[in-house]
N, C-alpha and C positions, 0 to 999 in steps of 0.2 A: 310402634310398642312393637317388641318381642311377646312373644310368646313361652307362657312359663310351662316348664313340663311340669305334671305331678311327679314326685317320689314318695316313695317310702321313709317314714323317720329313717326304719335300722338299714337303711343304704343312705345316711348324709353321714362321711366318715370325718369324725374331730381328728384334727395333724396329730393329736396326742400319740390315735393308732396308727399312725405311719413312724413317730418316735420309739415305739414303740419295739416295731416289725424291727426299726435299724440296732434297734439295742438288741437283742435277740440275733440281728445277722453277725454284730462285731463282737456278742460274747462282751459284751459290756454292761453292768448292773446301772441300777441307778443310784446307788452310791457312788460310782466311777463314776458318770455322767453329772453329778449334783459336786464331785468336787472339781471335776474341772471345768465346771460350767461355774463356779464361783457361787453356787443357788441353793439351798435345803434339798434334801432330798424329799419331803412335801411338798414341796415345788414341783418337784421330777413330776410327786404318784400322782398329783392334783391335773399336770399337764397331760400326762398318760389316760389320766381320768374322765376326759373331760370336762372338769370341774376349776381347770384355767383356760386361756388360752396363751397361743405362740404372740409376744410383742416384738416391736423389732429390737428390740435389746436382746431378749432372750432369742431372736431368729440368728442373731449376730455371732451372740453364742455358743452356737451352735455349726452355725457353719466353721467356728476357728475348729470347736471340734470333730467332727465328721468332714470337714473341707465340703459340704455341699451347703451352693450358697443363700443364701440371708434370704433373698427375692424367694427362693422355692418355698419355706417353713411359709413365710408370709402371706406368698400367696397358699396355699395349702387353707391357710386360716382364712383369708377374700372368702373365698369359697366354699369351706364350711357355711364364713356367715350367712351368706348372700344365699345359699339351697333352705338353712335354716327360717331364714327368713322368711322366701316364699312356700316354705312349707308351712308357714307358722298364720299368714299371709291367705291362703290356699283351702285354712283348713277353718277359718275363726270369720263368726258374721257378724256383725255387729250391730247392737238393738236398734240402730239409725235404721240401719241398712232395711231389718227387718218391717219394721213402721212403715218405709216409705211402700216395700212390697206388697204389706197392708191395704194400700191406700191402690196401690195401682189395679190389687181386689176388685175394692170398691168401684174401682172407676171404669172396669171394664163390664162389672154389672149394674151399673147405674146410667150405664150409655143408650141402653133405650130408651130414656127416660130423658126425652130433649131438656126439659126443663132444669133439673137433676146435671145434666152430661153439662153445663156452661161452668155451674156453682162448681161442680166439684175441681173441671181443670181447671182452674181459676185457681183453688184452694192447694192444687198438684204442683200448678205453677209455681206457687209465692214459694210450696214449702221446698222444693228444689233449689229455689233460688238461694233461702234460706240456710238449707245446708252446703250450697257451694260458697256461697261467703264464709260461713263457721267454719269452713277447708281452709282456706283463702287466712282466716284468722288464725289458725292452726298453727298453720305452713312458713 
């Protein structure tokens, strides 16, 4: 399993920002791009604002207008999606994870008492097995 690096949310760049930079470089307005791509200005604005994603169809239109391969735009979108998912996963702790953590703390505290120790171990094993089973069912 690869190590995931933690990113600051501000460093995750939506491909719309790259599109906006290209428009500036080419001296093209959003209206010009919309007309050349056959989409609405609202769609262009939405992509630039990061509210809409770059689809395969739109990437092909950008390739036609700018001469930049559709694969480039789709790769930017995929990288953005993956980094955003990694960021969200690294900053969200599920309630079931908190519950497991609390149970593990109880386990450590009760470890001294051997009578309770076996009971706690069995409960934790059952809890973890149930959690694993539920994850398999969901996936």
